Steps between C-alpha positions, in 0.01 A plus 500: 500500500242700291280362223741610229795317656284194558387502139856530368612215724225272373584592140867404559395161637269431204773601254745266667248215490429542126870530416562179692217335308647615169827330598305183548482517876213459736300819534488445877868402547600853590237512769610158630860612496421799717292290733775238518747774585297596801477134608875459464567804715268362767664156491846655527385707798364188674823312439717781636276546805501125568878487473539791747255338744673160487842664543378695801352192665816297432724775634291534815507124559876487446555794734289338772696174456830686542371679810369179657825321424703783652283507811531121536877537474477758772404228748853369459643846552600567141267783398385817668125471447423847629734664249362286218144580600578870518656495153205317345216681674667834552388493862691490828412242761693504826612141575590589860141607558377169364739305724394702803131439435570128467736444795416765762179322616711193587743697723409532870626700796635308800530632855600297804489519877827430680563511875156646563534785252374534145742614235443861400342555157842607376638162608246283321598290199356320198385161382361336185188284470601169343174303538144625485408331828730727702863382471745791503878508462727756664850530649574296810670784685179704459301266729781349707407486873158654425229438761224603262489580129246710311463510124341794322351420159485741209130557576601623851367190680727399790528129586692306763765269359671190629844369405488187283873454450832683502836461331766717666759390244323681214328747734155392381180423688145395410198642686132402486191716542140379505370624167394377158499617138797728558693635198813294439837612363642318201862393543723515194814312400793692649745312277367708209578832668767698316718793597330816378145364533248731662457430873191614693495482881161502671472507878439689818811718534399742775207351684146389426397839364743442213382145423540419132773757434674446168860571403667409173849450365696235315658167580863578584630145549376143511622211715686747718661297777472625858651295782328496839705324767353349815782365714264365763337269247832436332379584152528778250210566267563620149207702372455524125301818476378749243648848530303808396529877524125530570454654846449226760442648845458319835122469462551330163624192684299206371351704215502420129764568238324466166589482134323699229237226462375522857676184614677485836866418434631572851413561865650830616741471792650805670697277740725405211534865405674559832796306363560786259556863591443622147188691400284360222574134574189309604469123514224245455498123556438351156158353434619154394654444842197654670259262325688199634508643852127584497402142422712358782380759752133451418534120509752436779544832678874496434762427237720196550851560369797265484815595693826347619534744790799720431579867458763538229693739282691483174840337537772711338723269288814708559466436873429127467756342268281580199198325651164670443166422658298598808693561822306395811487783750255341742327164544154484658466254785283199415509566126593255227840666461570466874399132496725439199802649679531830309706752699587868475742591216417189297462586131213324324637445152228280351145398581312228311797487259456869411784745564422793728620858477265677740196464725266551206639186334444310824144632532417405142606142563306479826186628331509195272482268802254431780534490876649164613686448171870418527751682280863414441750778565868558439668725752850644538645492851858580599637432153310173450188405305232306687177343381198497730123458483267761651135454596287792383289647777232768506614859508425665832280805502668834530414677821 
C-alpha cells in the first residue's frame, strides 16, 4: 500500500469516527467494534477446532472399544479378528504364520528303535510338549514295542526319552525327556470347534528334515464316530474325533491340529485315517479327551476304565420281537458279565434303569461308574425278560 492509499484509509477512519460522534456515539466505538470482530473470529476458530479435536478423540476411543470388544468375542469363536484387523488397519497379517510361530517350537520329532533297527527318517513321527520339564504326548502305536526312543526338539537337540504311560484304547502315550524350560503347547477347548473353522496341522510328515511342516484346511466334521473293535479284549472303542481336510501324513502321527488362535484342539492320528479310503479325510483325537488322558498317564501310567466284559452289537428290533438294545456277541472270561451269567445272544435292554440302543449308550453309562460298582441290568433271553446285577471290572488293555 503506498502513502496515498494509506492516507485515504486513515481519512476514511477519521470521518467514520466523527460521524459516529455526531450521532452521539463513542468516538472509539468503531475501532472497538473492529477489534471485537477480530476477537470473535478467533474465538469461533478456537471453538470449531476444539470441537473437531474432541470428536476425533471420541471417535478413536469408540473405534478402539469396538475393536477390543470384537477381538474379545473372537476368543469364543464369534468374530474373525484377522479380517477385522485388516479392515481397520488396511494391512494383511497372516494368522497361519502367527499360529506356526507359536506352536511349531512345541512340536518334536520322534524316532524309535525296534528289533535292533532304527526307524528310517521317513518313518519317524511327531509329538507335542505338554509340560516344560519334558513331558511329551504322542500316539501309542508310534512307540509301541520300541526298544529305544529319541526325541528331536525344534532347536535340533536330540534327547533320549522314556515311556511314562500308554493308553492303547485312545492310541495315546506320554514320554519324558530330561530337560527344562521347554516351550509348551496350549490346549484349547475342542467343544468350541465348529465345522468350517480353520484347521492347521503341524508335524513331521516325511522325516526329521521336515520337522515343523505346516498344512492348513478346515474342520470338516466334529464328534465323528469311528469304531475300533478288539475281539481279543472283548471291547469296541468308539472314538469321537475331529475330521479335517488338512493334509495329515504318516509322520504327522502325534502332531498338533490347531485352531486359528494357536491352541491345540486335536492330536493327529493317521491310524484312524486308515478306516477311510477317501482322500482329504484326516482325523485327530479331540483335545478335551486328550487332556483327561494326559493327567492319568502322567500320574498313574495308565487309564482305568470301567467295563462289564462283553463285545456287542446293535440288536435289530425286527429280528427280536420288537426288542432293541445291545446283543451280546462274546463274553470275556472272568469279567463281570461272565460272573453275572450273561451269555451269547442275550440282549441288554437296560442298564442302571436307562434304556440301551447301542454300545455307545452302554459306554456312556459305564463312564459314570467306577470299577467295583454294581449296576442293575435288564436282559432279554429266549423271549423272557430277566433282571440281573453286574459287577463293573477294569477294561483290559488292547494288545
